N, C-alpha and C positions, 0 to 999 in steps of 0.2 A: 057319818058325814056323807055329803053327796059326792058322786063321782062324775068326772068329766071325760068324755071320749075325744080322742085325737084322730083326726082323719088325715091320711096322706094322699096327696094328689100328685100324679106324675106330670112333670113339666117338660116339654120338648127341649132337648139340648141343642145349643147353638153349634154350628159346624166348627167354628174356631176353637170352642172349648173341647170338642171331641178330638181335634188334632193335638192339642196340648196334652190332654190326658192320655191319648194313645202313645205319645212319645215318652211319657214318664217312665215306663219300665226300662226303655233303652238308656235314658239319661242316668237312671239309678245304676244300671249295669255298668255303664262307662265309669261312673264315679267309683264304683266298687272296684273295678279293675285297676283304676289309677291308684286307689289307696293301697292295693296289694302289690303293685309293680315295684321292682327294685329302683332305687334312686339312680339318676344319670351319673356318668363318669365325672369325677371331680376335676376342677380346673387344674391344668398341669402346674407343677411346682417349678417355676423358672428362676428361683432365687439364685441358684448356683450360676446359671448362665448370665443373669443380670450382674452378679458380682464380677464375673469374668469380663463382661463388656465394659463395666465401669472402670475396672483396673486397666484394660487396654486403652480406654479413652484418656485416663489420667496419665498414662505413659506416653501419650502422643501417637499411638498406633491407631489412627482413626479409621483406616480401611478395615483392619481386623475387627475393631469395635463395631463398625457398621455391619459387617457380616454376621457378627454375633447377635446384634439387635434384630437383624432381618430373620435370623433363625428363630428367635423368640417370637417374632410377629407371626411366623408361619404356623406355630403350634398354639397360638393364643386366639382369642376371639373378643369381639366387642371393643370396649374402650382400651383394654389391655393391648390388643393388637394394634390399634391406631397409635397408642403411646409409644410402642416399640418402633413403629415405622417413623415417627417423629424423631426419635433418638437416632435411628439409622441415618435419616436424612441430614441431621445436624453433623454427624461424623463424616458423611460423604462430602458435604460442603467443606468441612475442615480438611479433608483429604484431597481437595481439588478435583472432585468428580461431580460437577454440577448437573450434568445431564442425568446421571444415575440418581442424584438427589431428587430431581424433579419427578423421575419415573417412580421413585419410592413414595413421594408425597401424593402422587396421583392414585396410589393404591388405597388411600384412606377410605373407609366406608362412608364417611361424611366429613364435611368441613367442621373442625372442632370450634368450640366457643370458649369464652373466658380466656384464661392465661394460655391455654393450649392453642386457642385460635390466634392469639397474638404471635406465639412462636411459629405456628404454621405460616402465617402471612410473611413474617420476616425471613424464615428459611426459604420459602418458595421465591420471594423476591430476590434474595441473595443468589440462589441458583439460577434464576432467569437472567439476571445481569451478567453473571459469569459465563453463561452459555450463549450470550448474544441475543437475548429476547427481551429488550427493554420494555416493549409494550406489555408483555405478560407481567413483568415486575411491577409496573405501575398499577396494573389491574389488581394484583394481590395486595399491594400496599393500601389500596382504597378499602380493603376489608377491615383495616384497623379501626378501633373506636376513636372518637374525636379527641379524647384526652387520655392517651395510654400511659402517661407518665414520662418524665424527662429521659430516663434511660432508654426506654423503647423509642421515644421520639428522636433521640440522637441517631440511633441505628436506622430508623426509617427515613430520616431526612438525608442521611448519607447515601442510602440505596436509591432514593428518589432522584437525587442530584446525579448520581452515576448513570442512571437510566436516561435522564434528560440529556446529559452530555452525549451518550451513545446515539441518541436520536438527532443530534446536531443542534439542540436547543440550548445554546450556551448561556443566553441571558436568563432563561428560567432556572437553569441549574445553578448559576452563581447566586441568584436571589435566594434559593433554598439554603445554600451553604452559608451565606452571610447571616440569614435568620438563625441557622443552627448554632452559630457562634454565641448567640445570646443566651443559650441554655447550657453551655458547657461550664463545668465547675472549676477547672484549673487553667493556669496559664499554659501548661504543657499541652492540654487538649486544644486550647485556642490556637497555639502554634501549629499543632498537627493539622487542624482544620484548614488553616491558611496554606500549609504545604500541600494539602489535598487539593485545594482549589488550583494551585499552581500546576501540580502534576496533571490534573484533569484538563486544564487549559492547554497544556502542551500536547496531550494526546488528541484533544478535540481539534486543535489547530492543524495537526497533521492530516486529519480526515476532512478538513474543510468546513468545520462547524460555523454557524452564524453567531457572530459576536456584536451584532448591532446593539447600540445602546438605546433602550426605550426612553421616550421623553420623560417619563415619571421616575426614572431610576435615581436612587440616592447616590451621593458622591462615591461611596465605597463600592457599590455595585458597578457604577460607571467606570471607575478606575480599573477594576478587575477586567471588565470587558475590553477596555482600551489596551490593557496589557495582552489580552488574548489576540486582539487585532495585530499587535506588534509581533507576537509569536507567529501568527499566520503569515504575515508579510515576510518574515525572516526565512521561511521555507526550510527550517532545520539547519540552516547555515550558522554555525556557532559564532563566526565573526560578525555577521550581520545582526545576529541576535544580541550579542554583547553591546553593539552600538545602539540598537533599538531600546534595550533595557536602560542604558544610561540616559538616553533621551527621555524615556518614560519617567524615570526618577526625577528628572529636572522639572517636569510638568506636574508631578504628583508627590511633592515632598512630604505631605502629611498622611499619605495613604498607609493603612496598617500593614500592607505587604512589604513596605520598605525595610523595616527592622527585622521582622520575624522570618521573612522568606528571602528577599532579594540580597541581603547581606551575604547569606550563605551561598545563594545561587551565583551571584556575581563573583565570589571567590572561586567557586568551582569552574566557572567559565574562564576566569582569568588564568587558572592553571591549565585548562584544556587548550586555550588559544595562545599560550605564551610561546613565542618563537625562541629557537636556540640562539646562542650568541653569534654564531657564524654559519652562514649558508653558502654553499658553492653552487654555481650554475655552469654546467658543461654543455657547450653548443658548438657546432661547426660554423664559425663566423667567417670562414673563407671558403671558396669553392662553389660548387653547384647548389648547395643547400644554404648558402649564406643568407639569401633573402628570407627564406623560411625561418632560419635561426634568429634573425633580427626581429621578426614579428613575435616569436616566442619570448625573446629577451624583453621587448617593449612591454608585453603584457605582464611579465614577471616583475619588472621594475615599477610599472604603473600600480600594481597591487601593493608593492612595497610602500609606495608613497600614500596609499589609502590608509595605511596603519598609523596610529598615533606615533609621533616622533620618538617618544621615550620607550617604545616597545619594538622598534625596528631592529632587525639583526644586521650585522655586517654582511655584505654580499661580495663574494669572490667570483669573478668570471674567468673561465678557462676555455681556450679555443681548441676543440678536439680535432679540428682539421689539420693542425700542425703536427702534433705528436701522436695522435690517436686517442681514443676515449679512455683506454686503460691507463696510459701514462698521465692523462689529465686527471683521472680519478685519484691516482696515487699522489699526484702533486697536491690536489685539494686536501687529501688526508694529511699529508705532511705539514700543510699550512694551518692545520687546526680546524678544519670544517667539522661542524657538529651534524650537519645534514647536507646531502648532495642531491641536486636535481639535474637530470640529464643522463646520458646523451639523447640525441634526437632520432636517429635513423635505426632501422632494424640491425643493420650491419654493426653500427657503433655499439648498440646495446649488447649484441652478441660478444663483443670484445671484452666485456666485463666478466666473462666466465672465469678468468684466471685471477681475479682480485682476491686479496685476503684482508680480513678486517671486518668489523661489525658495524661500520657507519651506515645508518639508514639512508637509503638512496631511492629516489623516485625517478625511474627511467621514463622518458617521454615516448616510448614505443615498447614493443615487446620483441623478444628474439625469435628466431626461427624455431620450429617445433623440436628440432634435434639438439638444441642448446639448453643446458641446465645452468642456472645462475644461483648465487647464494640466497638464502632465505631473507636476508636483510634488504633485498631489492624489491621494491614495489613497481608496478607497471601502470602507465597511464597512456594507452594508445588511442588515437582517433582512427579506429579500424573501420574501413568500409564494409568488411564482413559483418560487423556488429549492426551497422545500419541496414544492411540487406535483411538480416534476421528480424530486426524490428519491423521492417516493411512487411515481411511475411506474417508476423503476429498481428499487425494492424489490419491487414487484409482479412485474416480470419475473424478478428473482432468485428469487422464490418459485415460479417455474414457471407463472405465469398470463399469458395473452396477450390474451384477449378480454374486454372488460367494458363497463360503462356508467357514466355519471357524472351526478351531480346537484349543481348549483351555484346560488348565489343569482343572481337576475336584476339584477345591477348590474355596475359596471366591475370591482370586485374579483373577482367570480365569473368574469367573462369572461376576465380575465387569468390566473387560476388554471387555468381549463379549457384555454386555449390552451397554456400551458406544460406542463400534464400531457399533453395530447394529442400534442404534438410529441415529448416525451421517450419516451412509450409507443411511438409509431410509429417513432421513430428506433432503438428497441431491438428492433424486430420484432413489436411488439404491435399491437392494433387497438382503437380506441375505437368501439364499435358505435353508441352513441347518447348524447346529452347532453340532459338535461332541466333547465330552470331553475325556480326557485320564488321566491315573494315572502317575504322574511324576516318573521318575527313572527306567522305564522298559527298557529292552534291545531291545524289538521288539514291534512295533506299527502297524503291518500289519493288524490286525483285525479291529482296529478303522479306519485306512486309507481306507481299501477296502469298509467298510460300508459307510464312508463319500463320497467316489467317486463312489459308486454303482457298484464297480467291482464285488462284490459278487452276485448282481442281474444278471449280465451278465453271470456268471458261472452257476447260477441256471437255467437260460433260456436254456443254452447249455445242461445241464443235462436232463432237461425235454424233449428237442427235441430229444436227443439220445434215451431216453426211448420210446418215441412215435414212432420213426422210427426203433428201434431195431438194431441200428448200431452205430459204432464209427464215429464221425465227426471231421474233422480238426477244430481247434478252437484257436482263440486268444482273450483273454478277452478285453473288452472295458470299459473305464470309462464313467461316465455321461457326456453328451454333453451340458447341460444347464448352466454350470458354466464357468465364464470368469477369475476367480482368486481364490486364496486361501489366507485366512488370518490366520496366525499362531501366537499364543501367547505362548512363551516358553522361558525358561532360556537356556543358551548356551549348557548345557549338553543334554537336551531334544531336542533342536533345531537341533543339529548335528546328532541326531538319526532319527528324523522325516523327515527332509527335503530330505535326499537321498531316503527315502522310498516313498515319493511322486513321485519322478522320476521313481522309480522301478515299481510303480503301475500305470504307463501309464499317469501320469500327468506332464510329462516333458515339455509340451508346455504351462502349466498354470503358470502365474507369481505368486510368493509367496511374500506376504507382511508381515511385522512383526513390532514390536516396538523395542526400544533400548535394551530391556531385553535379546534379543537373542544374543547380542554381548558383549564379555568381553573386555573392553579397554586394549590395549597393547598386546593382544593375537591374533595372526593371525587366522582368522576364518577357513582357510583351504578349501578344496574342498567340504566338507560336506555341507557347506552353500552356495555353488555356485549358483549364480543368485538371492539369497534372497535380497529383498529390505527392508530397515528399516530406521526409523527416529531416529536422535540422536543429541546431542549437538555439536555446532561448536568446543568446547574444545576437544571433543573426536575425531572428524573427522578431526581436523586441517584444517577446511575449510576457516579460516581467517588467512592471513599471519601474522598479528600482534599477534594473539593468539598463532600461532605456534612458533613465536619468543619468546613470554612470556613463553611458556611451556618449550622450550629449556633452558631458563634462570633459571627457578625455580625448575625443576625436580630433580636437584642434591641436593637442599636444602630441598625440601618438597617431600618425597617419595610418599605421598598420591596424588600428582598432576597427576600421571599416574597409570594405573592398575585398579583393580576392584573397587576402591573407588574414581576414578577420577571425577565422576559426583557429588559426595558430596563435593569434593574440589571446583569444579566450583560453587556449590551452596553457599558455604561460601564466596568465592571471590566476587560473584555477590551481595550477601547480604550486604557486606561492601560497595560496590559501590552504592547501592540504598539508603543508610542511608541519605546522604544530600539531595537527590532528593525527599524523602518522608516526610521530615520535613515540616509540614504544607501544604502538597500537597493535592490537590483535584483530583477527577476523571479526567483523561486526562492529568495530569501533566507529566506522563511518557508515551511516545508513540514511538514505533518503535526504541528501543535502542538495538543495537547489543551488546550482552554480551556473556560470556563464556558458559552459559547454554541455550542460544537461543536468539531470538529476543524478547525482553520483552516489555510489556505494562501493564499499570494499568487499571483494569476494574472498572466499576461504583460500584461494590460491595467491592472494596478494595483488590482485588486479583491480584497478579502478574501472568499474563498469558504468556506462552512461545510459540513461533513458532520455530520448529526445522528444521534442514537440513535433506537431504535425501542421503542415500548411497546405494551401491549395491556391492555384493561380486562378483568380476570378477577375474578368475584365482587364486582363493584362497586369494585374497587381497581385502581390503575395498577401494572402490573408490567412490568419490562424484557422485551422480546421477544428471543428468541435470534436469532443471525445466521442468514441463510438457509443451507441445506445446499448446498455446491458441487455 
């Protein structure tokens, strides 16, 4: 057979091919090394730790369970690590540690998907709401799928509504919870949802949420929002709230809140606002305090007639000016008083040190510091020292820290100066100088020029003229280190002093005062122009309901307006406090809007007041806006 010859011809190699072939030995070597290398460490066995964490969680020891899950996460990796962090966050939320729960969730390597993604969003939103970050809660809730199922949707809608309430969006929040009701499975859940709306409305009303009713709101949503408006208008006052709710029920008889919520709530408020059978009032109706006592009595009786007739207690009135406050108190106790209001002056209150018996008593002043009284006695003073301290806090809130004060040269002025100075210094401010004055003088130029260091400016000018031997043009200057002036004065002195501040080059310094500078019912005029002072809502008519009440009662009770209006408000509020103080403990009265201020009960049994602020503008008293945060 024939033979064929094969010829080989060398073909030039491409550069890329040379690179691939040149790397083949290294790749082969690496594969060989990998094949021979020992396997990596196995994943740690955390089953015992998981069992312990689950046992702790089942027993309700959520913080210990969270620590166990965090320990598991620290030695795990990948999805096991993230799963452990989710479990830790769930237990931190349950243990009321929302900030730690958020920090734990932030350690996840990535945002999970599927069921774990749903749990992540709910846990983070829950922690964000609880830690006061509603915006972040809404952001995380938006990660949920559009149709997560009813159980998840119930939780998500509750959290969304709570976040919206925290943002002051009452209308949007109520809409969410009303929609939520449609997917709830049982009557008990529906009832709980309506109670949730009520509780959230109460909290949101206290923080000033918007309860405007949208034009397209359905009747149920509109009814809830109007109930929120009633809560907001009541200002935390249980008596006003009870009346407002009764009125709301009359106008919304078919609203779902009526049966499932308000029946229970009204019963609770009825118990809270129920008056005792007999209330005694002890006042000095004769002598130098008689006019003041009558104003307190008028306010007390006026409040009595504001109550429904079937709930009014019997009132027994005792004159402490005749036999003394201790004898009057004992007589009230003998005649069956269930609650005692009074006496009025510091001296009279101090006389109660020797009483025996546990009848709850609301004294309308406080004793001297060295007098100790029984724990059954509460105190409701209109203390000027408190007003001075509030003035200091308002000055600091307005961003002012250094100033001077001018007070009368008497015990009243010294007490006010001390209280003002302590509050100012306690808040980081500094009282540069205090100057006293004698009340009733026609001219206070000497005291004012010394306080403002205008006399120092004149002295420097005179020394310079003498040194130069010539007359120099001169305009006196006040001190430049002061940012404000605090003035303690009665109206007569205040109208003399305030204009002289302006005359002596302090026209650009804001002047702050207490309510003593203003006589209710009397226009302050231009003499007090620009002066800022704290005072009662009753005097300033800052509350529409109080203004309406004042218009209604001033014809019957002359003391409701004018120079004794503040004492009238004291009597009115004292009557209002009676049912709230029966058997009350510290914290039982918190943030109640009343005629004499926003009231709360301190741990020492004292009724403390927060006042409104006003400013004289064009000779008239106008409400001053709240300080800018």
